[in-house]
ZAMI-384834 format. One record per residue: residue number from 1; residue in one letter; x, y, z of N, C-alpha, C in turn. Coordinates in Angstrom, 3 decimals. Layout:
N
SITE num residu     n.px     n.py     n.pz    ca.px    ca.py    ca.pz     c.px     c.py     c.pz
SITE NUM      A        X        Y        Z        X        Y        Z        X        Y        Z
...
This chain:
247
SITE num residu     n.px     n.py     n.pz    ca.px    ca.py    ca.pz     c.px     c.py     c.pz
SITE   1      M   15.008   -2.613  -14.928   14.951   -1.692  -13.787   15.076   -0.262  -14.307
SITE   2      Y   14.334    0.641  -13.728   14.301    1.993  -14.229   15.417    2.828  -13.617
SITE   3      G   15.897    3.811  -14.393   16.984    4.661  -13.923   16.525    5.596  -12.829
SITE   4      R   17.435    5.956  -11.970   17.106    6.853  -10.876   16.756    8.259  -11.367
SITE   5      S   17.186    8.610  -12.599   16.904    9.939  -13.115   15.420   10.207  -13.252
SITE   6      A   14.591    9.135  -13.242   13.147    9.303  -13.362   12.531    9.818  -12.071
SITE   7      L   13.286    9.834  -10.971   12.739   10.187   -9.670   13.300   11.522   -9.201
SITE   8      S   12.536   12.176   -8.321   13.030   13.408   -7.725   14.187   13.079   -6.789
SITE   9      P   15.113   14.026   -6.555   16.253   13.761   -5.669   15.836   13.315   -4.270
SITE  10      A   14.767   13.922   -3.737   14.321   13.553   -2.385   13.829   12.119   -2.341
SITE  11      L   13.115   11.702   -3.384   12.613   10.338   -3.411   13.744    9.348   -3.617
SITE  12      E   14.703    9.689   -4.477   15.863    8.827   -4.689   16.585    8.553   -3.373
SITE  13      A   16.759    9.597   -2.574   17.544    9.488   -1.350   16.765    8.925   -0.174
SITE  14      G   15.445    8.788   -0.328   14.643    8.346    0.804   14.685    9.346    1.945
SITE  15      T   14.711   10.633    1.599   14.821   11.689    2.600   13.632   11.677    3.554
SITE  16      P   13.861   11.729    4.867   12.740   11.780    5.815   11.782   12.909    5.462
SITE  17      C   10.500   12.647    5.614    9.528   13.669    5.232    8.442   13.793    6.287
SITE  18      R    7.751   14.899    6.220    6.581   15.128    7.053    5.389   15.329    6.127
SITE  19      I    4.358   14.521    6.302    3.147   14.669    5.504    2.191   15.558    6.270
SITE  20      M    1.808   16.650    5.664    0.886   17.594    6.272   -0.469   17.458    5.591
SITE  21      P   -1.371   16.648    6.153   -2.660   16.447    5.508   -3.479   17.723    5.456
SITE  22      K   -4.137   17.949    4.322   -5.003   19.108    4.194   -6.235   18.921    5.056
SITE  23      K   -6.619   19.966    5.753   -7.729   19.866    6.686   -9.034   20.369    6.099
SITE  24      S   -9.008   20.845    4.830  -10.226   21.347    4.216  -11.235   20.228    4.037
SITE  25      K  -12.491   20.551    4.208  -13.547   19.566    4.096  -13.744   19.193    2.639
SITE  26      P  -13.763   17.896    2.295  -13.900   17.505    0.906  -15.264   17.886    0.351
SITE  27      T  -15.285   18.243   -0.946  -16.546   18.572   -1.593  -17.378   17.314   -1.760
SITE  28      R  -18.678   17.536   -2.025  -19.567   16.386   -2.226  -19.112   15.565   -3.427
SITE  29      Y  -18.664   16.256   -4.501  -18.196   15.534   -5.682  -16.984   14.676   -5.340
SITE  30      K  -16.031   15.262   -4.586  -14.835   14.513   -4.227  -15.183   13.325   -3.343
SITE  31      Q  -16.163   13.511   -2.446  -16.576   12.407   -1.586  -17.145   11.265   -2.412
SITE  32      L  -17.946   11.600   -3.423  -18.538   10.571   -4.263  -17.477    9.824   -5.052
SITE  33      V  -16.522   10.582   -5.644  -15.456    9.947   -6.413  -14.608    9.055   -5.520
SITE  34      M  -14.228    9.570   -4.337  -13.427    8.775   -3.418  -14.179    7.530   -2.981
SITE  35      G  -15.473    7.679   -2.718  -16.262    6.531   -2.306  -16.274    5.446   -3.360
SITE  36      M  -16.391    5.854   -4.627  -16.388    4.879   -5.713  -15.045    4.174   -5.818
SITE  37      L  -13.941    4.944   -5.757  -12.615    4.351   -5.873  -12.323    3.400   -4.721
SITE  38      L  -12.677    3.829   -3.509  -12.394    3.009   -2.334  -13.210    1.730   -2.343
SITE  39      S  -14.462    1.819   -2.753  -15.294    0.621   -2.777  -14.786   -0.365   -3.813
SITE  40      L  -14.265    0.136   -4.940  -13.743   -0.745   -5.968  -12.475   -1.456   -5.529
SITE  41      L  -11.643   -0.767   -4.744  -10.333   -1.312   -4.407  -10.277   -2.035   -3.080
SITE  42      A  -11.229   -1.801   -2.193  -11.045   -2.317   -0.835  -12.196   -3.139   -0.293
SITE  43      T  -13.255   -3.352   -1.055  -14.368   -4.096   -0.485  -14.309   -5.567   -0.821
SITE  44      S  -14.171   -5.900   -2.106  -14.162   -7.312   -2.469  -13.437   -7.518   -3.775
SITE  45      P  -12.897   -8.738   -4.007  -12.194   -9.006   -5.237  -13.095   -8.909   -6.457
SITE  46      S  -14.367   -9.299   -6.342  -15.250   -9.288   -7.495  -15.467   -7.872   -8.003
SITE  47      L  -15.585   -6.906   -7.093  -15.740   -5.520   -7.513  -14.480   -5.022   -8.199
SITE  48      A  -13.332   -5.384   -7.665  -12.087   -4.957   -8.289  -11.962   -5.529   -9.691
SITE  49      N  -12.372   -6.759   -9.882  -12.276   -7.380  -11.192  -13.200   -6.704  -12.194
SITE  50      D  -14.354   -6.217  -11.758  -15.262   -5.520  -12.650  -14.629   -4.264  -13.206
SITE  51      R  -13.611   -3.708  -12.512  -12.959   -2.467  -12.925  -11.906   -2.700  -14.010
SITE  52      A  -11.491   -3.955  -14.191  -10.404   -4.239  -15.107  -10.752   -3.830  -16.532
SITE  53      A   -9.867   -3.081  -17.163  -10.110   -2.644  -18.532   -8.940   -3.010  -19.440
SITE  54      G   -7.991   -3.801  -18.942   -6.889   -4.253  -19.750   -5.735   -3.270  -19.846
SITE  55      R   -5.835   -2.094  -19.253   -4.771   -1.091  -19.318   -4.031   -1.042  -17.994
SITE  56      T   -2.706   -1.042  -18.077   -1.904   -0.915  -16.856   -0.918    0.235  -17.015
SITE  57      L   -0.472    0.761  -15.888    0.563    1.781  -15.850    1.887    1.138  -15.454
SITE  58      R    2.977    1.764  -15.853    4.315    1.276  -15.500    4.830    2.092  -14.315
SITE  59      P    4.980    1.495  -13.149    5.407    2.277  -11.970    6.861    2.712  -12.076
SITE  60      T    7.126    3.966  -11.700    8.503    4.459  -11.687    9.211    4.113  -10.379
SITE  61      A    8.449    3.866   -9.330    9.036    3.482   -8.044    7.924    3.052   -7.107
SITE  62      V    8.303    2.309   -6.084    7.411    2.002   -4.964    8.021    2.675   -3.738
SITE  63      A    7.320    3.659   -3.200    7.804    4.422   -2.044    7.056    3.966   -0.798
SITE  64      I    7.789    3.524    0.193    7.192    3.004    1.425    7.481    3.995    2.549
SITE  65      H    6.448    4.679    2.993    6.567    5.641    4.091    6.390    4.896    5.418
SITE  66      I    7.414    4.875    6.232    7.377    4.183    7.524    7.084    5.215    8.608
SITE  67      H    5.919    5.113    9.217    5.521    6.117   10.207    6.420    6.052   11.442
SITE  68      E    6.717    7.206   11.974    7.665    7.323   13.081    7.214    6.596   14.350
SITE  69      E    5.915    6.349   14.512    5.422    5.726   15.741    5.575    4.204   15.751
SITE  70      I    6.064    3.621   14.672    6.312    2.174   14.650    7.574    1.908   15.470
SITE  71      A    7.415    1.262   16.608    8.513    1.142   17.570    9.636    0.237   17.078
SITE  72      D    9.291   -0.913   16.536   10.306   -1.873   16.086   10.242   -1.961   14.559
SITE  73      Q   11.270   -1.452   13.899   11.288   -1.393   12.438   12.289   -2.381   11.829
SITE  74      R   12.637   -3.415   12.578   13.604   -4.393   12.062   13.069   -5.170   10.868
SITE  75      F   11.762   -5.159   10.679   11.172   -5.867    9.533   11.438   -5.155    8.218
SITE  76      V   11.777   -3.862    8.256   11.851   -3.056    7.030   12.910   -3.553    6.051
SITE  77      P   14.173   -3.783    6.454   15.153   -4.298    5.478   14.741   -5.650    4.883
SITE  78      K   14.124   -6.493    5.679   13.657   -7.785    5.178   12.527   -7.591    4.159
SITE  79      L   11.669   -6.644    4.431   10.583   -6.314    3.506   11.138   -5.814    2.177
SITE  80      V   12.074   -4.889    2.240   12.662   -4.320    1.025   13.334   -5.407    0.186
SITE  81      A   14.047   -6.318    0.830   14.718   -7.401    0.104   13.713   -8.264   -0.647
SITE  82      R   12.598   -8.587   -0.011   11.557   -9.381   -0.672   10.971   -8.629   -1.864
SITE  83      L   10.689   -7.359   -1.672   10.091   -6.570   -2.746   11.064   -6.409   -3.915
SITE  84      Q   12.341   -6.221   -3.623   13.326   -6.076   -4.700   13.460   -7.356   -5.516
SITE  85      D   13.218   -8.488   -4.906   13.277   -9.758   -5.628   12.047   -9.976   -6.509
SITE  86      T   10.946   -9.294   -6.184    9.674   -9.576   -6.848    9.215   -8.472   -7.795
SITE  87      L    9.382   -7.221   -7.396    8.877   -6.098   -8.184    9.985   -5.479   -9.040
SITE  88      A    9.594   -4.935  -10.194   10.555   -4.361  -11.132   11.021   -2.955  -10.763
SITE  89      P   10.142   -2.058  -10.289   10.582   -0.684  -10.024   11.473   -0.591   -8.783
SITE  90      P   12.225    0.500   -8.653   13.021    0.721   -7.442   12.131    0.778   -6.204
SITE  91      I   12.660    0.292   -5.088   11.956    0.322   -3.810   12.650    1.351   -2.920
SITE  92      V   11.883    2.328   -2.443   12.435    3.396   -1.613   11.689    3.423   -0.283
SITE  93      T   12.428    3.457    0.829   11.788    3.613    2.136   12.035    5.032    2.637
SITE  94      I   10.996    5.618    3.250   11.045    7.008    3.671   10.544    7.136    5.110
SITE  95      P   11.401    7.471    6.070   10.919    7.754    7.434    9.949    8.931    7.374
SITE  96      T    8.773    8.763    7.975    7.716    9.752    7.777    7.071   10.176    9.088
SITE  97      K    6.903   11.489    9.223    6.167   12.052   10.345    4.791   12.510    9.853
SITE  98      M    3.782   12.179   10.626    2.431   12.642   10.321    1.608   12.536   11.592
SITE  99      D    0.878   13.571   11.899    0.041   13.573   13.094   -1.223   12.768   12.823
SITE 100      L   -1.312   11.586   13.424   -2.467   10.711   13.227   -3.552   10.923   14.273
SITE 101      E   -3.269   11.738   15.278   -4.220   11.914   16.376   -5.604   12.366   15.909
SITE 102      P   -5.700   13.291   14.935   -7.035   13.716   14.500   -7.864   12.598   13.861
SITE 103      F   -7.215   11.511   13.464   -7.915   10.418   12.799   -8.244    9.265   13.755
SITE 104      R   -7.798    9.387   15.001   -8.031    8.313   15.970   -9.350    8.536   16.688
SITE 105      P  -10.252    7.560   16.650  -11.539    7.714   17.315  -11.419    7.518   18.820
SITE 106      T  -12.406    7.991   19.545  -12.429    7.763   20.988  -12.582    6.281   21.285
SITE 107      L  -13.421    5.613   20.494  -13.633    4.178   20.628  -13.545    3.537   19.245
SITE 108      G  -13.089    2.288   19.222  -13.076    1.554   17.971  -11.831    1.781   17.137
SITE 109      L  -11.916    1.358   15.878  -10.783    1.404   14.982  -10.741    2.713   14.201
SITE 110      M   -9.551    3.075   13.761   -9.388    4.247   12.915  -10.132    4.032   11.591
SITE 111      D  -10.836    5.053   11.147  -11.535    5.002    9.872  -10.532    5.349    8.774
SITE 112      A  -10.290    4.408    7.862   -9.281    4.621    6.830   -9.699    5.653    5.791
SITE 113      R  -10.995    5.865    5.627  -11.461    6.730    4.549  -10.966    8.187    4.693
SITE 114      P  -11.180    8.856    5.837  -10.669   10.231    5.951   -9.149   10.314    5.926
SITE 115      L   -8.464    9.265    6.393   -7.007    9.283    6.340   -6.522    9.189    4.898
SITE 116      L   -7.133    8.329    4.110   -6.796    8.259    2.692   -7.033    9.600    2.007
SITE 117      D   -8.175   10.202    2.306   -8.524   11.484    1.698   -7.498   12.560    2.072
SITE 118      A   -7.080   12.565    3.340   -6.106   13.555    3.806   -4.742   13.337    3.151
SITE 119      L   -4.335   12.083    3.004   -3.050   11.791    2.376   -3.057   12.175    0.900
SITE 120      I   -4.162   11.911    0.241   -4.265   12.290   -1.170   -4.114   13.797   -1.318
SITE 121      G   -4.702   14.550   -0.385   -4.600   16.002   -0.447   -3.270   16.548    0.030
SITE 122      G   -2.502   15.752    0.781   -1.269   16.248    1.378    0.005   15.868    0.650
SITE 123      I   -0.103   15.099   -0.449    1.067   14.653   -1.206    1.013   15.260   -2.605
SITE 124      D    2.156   15.730   -3.096    2.234   16.272   -4.452    2.404   15.113   -5.424
SITE 125      W    1.313   14.683   -6.016    1.325   13.509   -6.884    1.887   13.816   -8.272
SITE 126      R    2.002   15.078   -8.626    2.506   15.434   -9.963    4.017   15.340  -10.039
SITE 127      R    4.694   15.373   -8.908    6.152   15.511   -8.890    6.868   14.254   -9.345
SITE 128      D    6.360   13.090   -9.004    7.095   11.853   -9.274    6.326   10.862  -10.146
SITE 129      G    5.389   11.354  -10.953    4.729   10.489  -11.920    4.020    9.314  -11.284
SITE 130      T    4.208    8.140  -11.857    3.479    6.950  -11.402    4.219    6.233  -10.276
SITE 131      V    4.519    6.963   -9.226    5.061    6.355   -8.012    3.899    5.787   -7.200
SITE 132      V    4.035    4.547   -6.780    3.036    3.934   -5.902    3.504    4.141   -4.472
SITE 133      R    2.666    4.777   -3.662    3.067    5.108   -2.294    2.290    4.265   -1.282
SITE 134      F    3.033    3.734   -0.324    2.450    2.973    0.781    2.823    3.682    2.079
SITE 135      V    1.833    3.931    2.910    2.057    4.529    4.219    1.796    3.449    5.260
SITE 136      V    2.836    3.051    5.970    2.737    1.960    6.950    2.582    2.576    8.336
SITE 137      I    1.483    2.224    9.005    1.175    2.787   10.315    0.982    1.670   11.331
SITE 138      A    1.028    2.025   12.599    0.844    1.037   13.667   -0.619    0.865   14.052
SITE 139      D   -1.459    1.851   13.747   -2.857    1.838   14.198   -3.692    0.769   13.490
SITE 140      D   -4.632    0.203   14.235   -5.628   -0.685   13.649   -6.641    0.175   12.893
SITE 141      M   -7.152   -0.326   11.775   -8.056    0.504   10.979   -9.114   -0.338   10.288
SITE 142      Q  -10.128    0.341    9.778  -11.172   -0.325    9.013  -11.674    0.600    7.918
SITE 143      L  -12.113   -0.009    6.853  -12.778    0.689    5.764  -14.148    0.043    5.649
SITE 144      K  -15.151    0.709    6.206  -16.477    0.116    6.301  -16.997   -0.266    4.924
SITE 145      P  -17.718   -1.387    4.810  -18.350   -2.162    5.882  -17.474   -3.247    6.506
SITE 146      A  -16.191   -3.338    6.140  -15.323   -4.354    6.725  -15.144   -4.106    8.226
SITE 147      R  -14.965   -5.184    8.987  -14.717   -5.054   10.426  -13.322   -4.511   10.696
SITE 148      F  -12.370   -4.864    9.833  -11.012   -4.350    9.922  -10.370   -4.533    8.549
SITE 149      N   -9.253   -3.828    8.348   -8.511   -3.967    7.088   -7.023   -4.034    7.370
SITE 150      F   -6.349   -4.963    6.704   -4.887   -4.975    6.735   -4.342   -3.802    5.920
SITE 151      A   -5.045   -3.480    4.829   -4.622   -2.391    3.959   -5.853   -1.753    3.336
SITE 152      A   -5.745   -0.479    3.008   -6.818    0.248    2.335   -6.174    1.098    1.247
SITE 153      S   -6.719    1.042    0.026   -6.079    1.673   -1.121   -7.012    2.623   -1.840
SITE 154      A   -6.433    3.545   -2.599   -7.196    4.458   -3.429   -6.377    4.804   -4.661
SITE 155      G   -7.031    4.826   -5.821   -6.364    5.173   -7.065   -6.463    4.072   -8.089
SITE 156      D   -6.330    4.460   -9.349   -6.311    3.512  -10.456   -5.647    4.182  -11.651
SITE 157      T   -5.804    3.620  -12.832   -5.118    4.156  -14.007   -5.643    5.525  -14.422
SITE 158      S   -6.801    5.921  -13.917   -7.382    7.206  -14.312   -7.092    8.336  -13.324
SITE 159      T   -6.402    8.034  -12.209   -6.152    9.044  -11.179   -4.665    9.377  -11.098
SITE 160      P   -4.323   10.590  -10.645   -2.909   10.927  -10.454   -2.313   10.292   -9.204
SITE 161      F   -3.152    9.824   -8.284   -2.658    9.246   -7.033   -2.778    7.731   -7.058
SITE 162      H   -1.803    7.084   -6.417   -1.765    5.625   -6.289   -1.258    5.352   -4.879
SITE 163      L   -2.177    5.102   -3.964   -1.890    5.144   -2.529   -2.491    3.960   -1.803
SITE 164      S   -1.745    3.455   -0.845   -2.278    2.407    0.027   -1.748    2.629    1.441
SITE 165      I   -2.618    2.430    2.414   -2.222    2.463    3.824   -2.167    1.024    4.317
SITE 166      V   -1.088    0.669    4.976   -0.933   -0.674    5.547   -0.892   -0.545    7.064
SITE 167      S   -1.767   -1.280    7.720   -1.826   -1.273    9.184   -1.049   -2.460    9.749
SITE 168      L   -0.127   -2.189   10.671    0.652   -3.254   11.308   -0.044   -3.846   12.530
SITE 169      A   -1.181   -3.281   12.912   -1.797   -3.661   14.189   -2.014   -5.162   14.322
SITE 170      R   -2.396   -5.830   13.229   -2.636   -7.278   13.265   -1.516   -8.075   12.596
SITE 171      L   -0.628   -7.380   11.902    0.442   -8.050   11.168    1.689   -8.246   12.015
SITE 172      Q    1.904   -7.367   12.984    3.115   -7.373   13.808    2.771   -7.815   15.221
SITE 173      Q    3.327   -8.925   15.648    3.083   -9.438   16.992    4.129   -8.855   17.940
SITE 174      L    3.668   -8.006   18.857    4.586   -7.259   19.713    4.677   -7.837   21.120
SITE 175      A    5.829   -7.645   21.717    6.077   -8.048   23.109    6.744   -6.879   23.824
SITE 176      D    7.043   -7.087   25.104    7.758   -6.080   25.902    7.043   -4.731   25.857
SITE 177      G    5.751   -4.768   26.180    4.980   -3.533   26.234    4.753   -2.880   24.891
SITE 178      G    4.754   -3.677   23.822    4.506   -3.135   22.490    5.721   -2.531   21.823
SITE 179      R    6.919   -2.843   22.329    8.135   -2.233   21.789    8.967   -3.183   20.930
SITE 180      V    8.739   -4.493   21.053    9.605   -5.463   20.385    8.772   -6.402   19.514
SITE 181      D    9.165   -6.526   18.260    8.516   -7.435   17.319    8.992   -8.859   17.611
SITE 182      R    8.051   -9.760   17.874    8.411  -11.151   18.175    9.049  -11.854   16.979
SITE 183      D    8.640  -11.470   15.758    9.117  -12.170   14.562    9.167  -11.192   13.386
SITE 184      P   10.236  -10.404   13.269   10.328   -9.426   12.182   10.231  -10.035   10.794
SITE 185      D   10.726  -11.266   10.631   10.660  -11.908    9.324    9.216  -12.200    8.930
SITE 186      R    8.409  -12.646    9.875    6.997  -12.909    9.606    6.260  -11.594    9.296
SITE 187      T    6.589  -10.552   10.032    5.992   -9.244    9.744    6.327   -8.808    8.326
SITE 188      A    7.590   -8.936    7.944    8.018   -8.556    6.595    7.277   -9.363    5.535
SITE 189      Q    7.102  -10.650    5.787    6.391  -11.520    4.840    4.952  -11.059    4.643
SITE 190      R    4.277  -10.719    5.723    2.882  -10.294    5.640    2.745   -8.950    4.916
SITE 191      V    3.598   -8.004    5.276    3.524   -6.688    4.638    3.903   -6.797    3.161
SITE 192      F    4.876   -7.639    2.863    5.279   -7.861    1.472    4.099   -8.294    0.608
SITE 193      K    3.318   -9.238    1.084    2.194   -9.740    0.299    1.211   -8.627   -0.031
SITE 194      L    0.952   -7.770    0.933    0.003   -6.677    0.719    0.566   -5.631   -0.248
SITE 195      I    1.842   -5.295   -0.101    2.430   -4.271   -0.963    2.599   -4.779   -2.390
SITE 196      A    3.071   -6.004   -2.551    3.253   -6.547   -3.898    1.919   -6.615   -4.639
SITE 197      K    0.905   -7.142   -3.972   -0.415   -7.254   -4.608   -0.981   -5.884   -4.952
SITE 198      N   -0.948   -4.964   -4.002   -1.590   -3.670   -4.218   -0.810   -2.774   -5.182
SITE 199      T    0.486   -3.009   -5.333    1.221   -2.297   -6.381    0.625   -2.636   -7.743
SITE 200      A    0.412   -3.910   -7.985   -0.182   -4.331   -9.260   -1.611   -3.820   -9.404
SITE 201      R   -2.392   -3.910   -8.341   -3.784   -3.443   -8.392   -3.845   -1.947   -8.723
SITE 202      L   -3.036   -1.152   -8.038   -3.077    0.294   -8.241   -2.564    0.707   -9.613
SITE 203      M   -1.751   -0.138  -10.235   -1.285    0.126  -11.595   -2.256   -0.400  -12.645
SITE 204      G   -3.395   -0.928  -12.201   -4.445   -1.297  -13.135   -4.598   -2.770  -13.409
SITE 205      Y   -3.796   -3.630  -12.759   -3.921   -5.071  -13.016   -4.950   -5.654  -12.047
SITE 206      A   -6.143   -5.876  -12.561   -7.239   -6.319  -11.688   -7.978   -7.504  -12.282
SITE 207      S   -7.257   -8.348  -12.998   -7.918   -9.429  -13.725   -7.732  -10.800  -13.084
SITE 208      S   -7.205  -10.834  -11.854   -6.925  -12.133  -11.240   -7.163  -12.099   -9.735
SITE 209      D   -7.545  -13.256   -9.202   -7.637  -13.460   -7.757   -6.749  -14.627   -7.330
SITE 210      A   -5.843  -15.050   -8.203   -5.039  -16.237   -7.945   -3.781  -15.909   -7.163
SITE 211      C   -3.340  -16.882   -6.386   -2.059  -16.801   -5.655   -1.953  -15.513   -4.843
SITE 212      L   -0.984  -14.679   -5.143   -0.746  -13.470   -4.345   -1.915  -12.490   -4.417
SITE 213      F   -2.774  -12.626   -5.433   -3.916  -11.724   -5.594   -5.130  -12.156   -4.762
SITE 214      A   -5.011  -13.228   -3.994   -6.135  -13.670   -3.163   -6.510  -12.574   -2.170
SITE 215      F   -7.768  -12.547   -1.770   -8.268  -11.525   -0.851   -8.399  -12.134    0.539
SITE 216      P   -7.407  -11.910    1.444   -7.445  -12.541    2.767   -8.430  -11.855    3.697
SITE 217      R   -9.254  -12.619    4.355  -10.232  -12.081    5.305   -9.834  -12.339    6.753
SITE 218      S   -8.683  -12.949    6.942   -8.169  -13.197    8.288   -6.654  -13.313    8.204
SITE 219      L   -6.009  -13.265    9.360   -4.554  -13.380    9.387   -4.113  -14.758    8.905
SITE 220      S   -4.864  -15.789    9.265   -4.503  -17.140    8.820   -4.609  -17.267    7.299
SITE 221      E   -5.609  -16.610    6.690   -5.724  -16.636    5.236   -4.577  -15.872    4.584
SITE 222      L   -4.171  -14.767    5.191   -3.038  -14.016    4.654   -1.765  -14.850    4.726
SITE 223      D   -1.542  -15.530    5.853   -0.341  -16.356    5.999   -0.342  -17.525    5.019
SITE 224      A   -1.535  -18.003    4.658   -1.630  -19.128    3.723   -1.511  -18.696    2.264
SITE 225      T   -1.592  -17.402    2.013   -1.498  -16.899    0.641   -0.087  -17.107    0.095
SITE 226      P    0.060  -17.621   -1.126    1.407  -17.783   -1.712    2.146  -16.449   -1.792
SITE 227      E    3.464  -16.515   -1.798    4.283  -15.303   -1.842    4.670  -14.900   -3.262
SITE 228      N    4.029  -15.480   -4.252    4.433  -15.198   -5.622    3.215  -15.001   -6.533
SITE 229      F    3.461  -14.357   -7.667    2.457  -14.245   -8.706    2.472  -15.527   -9.532
SITE 230      C    1.286  -16.019   -9.859    1.186  -17.224  -10.678    1.082  -16.848  -12.153
SITE 231      E    1.340  -17.818  -13.015    1.077  -17.631  -14.438   -0.427  -17.794  -14.705
SITE 232      P   -0.993  -17.051  -15.669   -0.305  -16.162  -16.605   -0.075  -14.741  -16.063
SITE 233      D   -0.446  -14.501  -14.784   -0.295  -13.161  -14.216    1.161  -12.696  -14.235
SITE 234      L    2.075  -13.585  -13.852    3.476  -13.185  -13.743    4.005  -12.660  -15.072
SITE 235      S    3.763  -13.381  -16.138    4.261  -12.944  -17.443    3.673  -11.598  -17.842
SITE 236      A    2.382  -11.402  -17.579    1.735  -10.129  -17.907    2.311   -8.992  -17.078
SITE 237      L    2.602   -9.251  -15.810    3.150   -8.218  -14.933    4.595   -7.875  -15.291
SITE 238      V    5.360   -8.852  -15.761    6.727   -8.591  -16.210    6.705   -7.685  -17.437
SITE 239      V    5.842   -8.004  -18.392    5.718   -7.180  -19.600    5.285   -5.753  -19.239
SITE 240      A    4.412   -5.627  -18.229    3.904   -4.314  -17.815    4.920   -3.509  -17.011
SITE 241      G    6.064   -4.104  -16.670    7.058   -3.394  -15.884    6.726   -3.322  -14.411
SITE 242      I    5.846   -4.209  -13.941    5.445   -4.222  -12.539    6.218   -5.276  -11.756
SITE 243      A    6.343   -6.469  -12.323    7.027   -7.567  -11.647    8.367   -7.857  -12.315
SITE 244      R    9.234   -8.494  -11.547   10.561   -8.879  -12.044   10.504  -10.318  -12.538
SITE 245      S   11.167  -10.580  -13.634   11.222  -11.947  -14.153   12.028  -12.807  -13.192
SITE 246      P   11.553  -14.018  -12.868   12.284  -14.891  -11.930   13.694  -15.180  -12.417
SITE 247      Q   14.633  -15.265  -11.477   16.028  -15.546  -11.818   16.158  -16.986  -12.300
């Protein structure tokens, strides 16, 4: 486990933050680069595997930004406990404010691409090194050509940013007018699978589709996905400082 001295004081403390996305229009070059990264990480497992070059980064922390509009957050401590049992780096949760209204369409699902681009521009990626950041939101989203996405990611070993957005819209079953999670433990289990897998992917481990690395195309497939890394992936991830050795 890595020492806390590797992290900024704000990240260590999980200090509430406000993400102010940059509103400047991305250049054509940036659009092309982002398009390539997003297509590699979020379209299909075969494309992600083509990107594998055998090099991985060692994460200094996994920072989970919990958006303020998530009404029932009882799943969060359960999620953190699962991640601490599985991943090697420190797990930090950060209450986060961000205005998502500009990214919400009049009809249909939120487009993950401009939100990813805005988050990349609105976070200081130089401050905390190889921190993997997850922004958990309540909105349903898609990264075309997919009909919907549980998560959408951007970044690899060649970029300063390592980011994933996780949508709770299909993962969290709500009752009482959308205010109460029917099963916080199930929500935590689903989000855990996405965060654990994408932490490894964003750190450059893209050589497997087995077990936790499976690519779920439906909620039932996600629920059927094992909650652990299989061998030889587990041993490789432990050596890379991404996964924790089983007790």
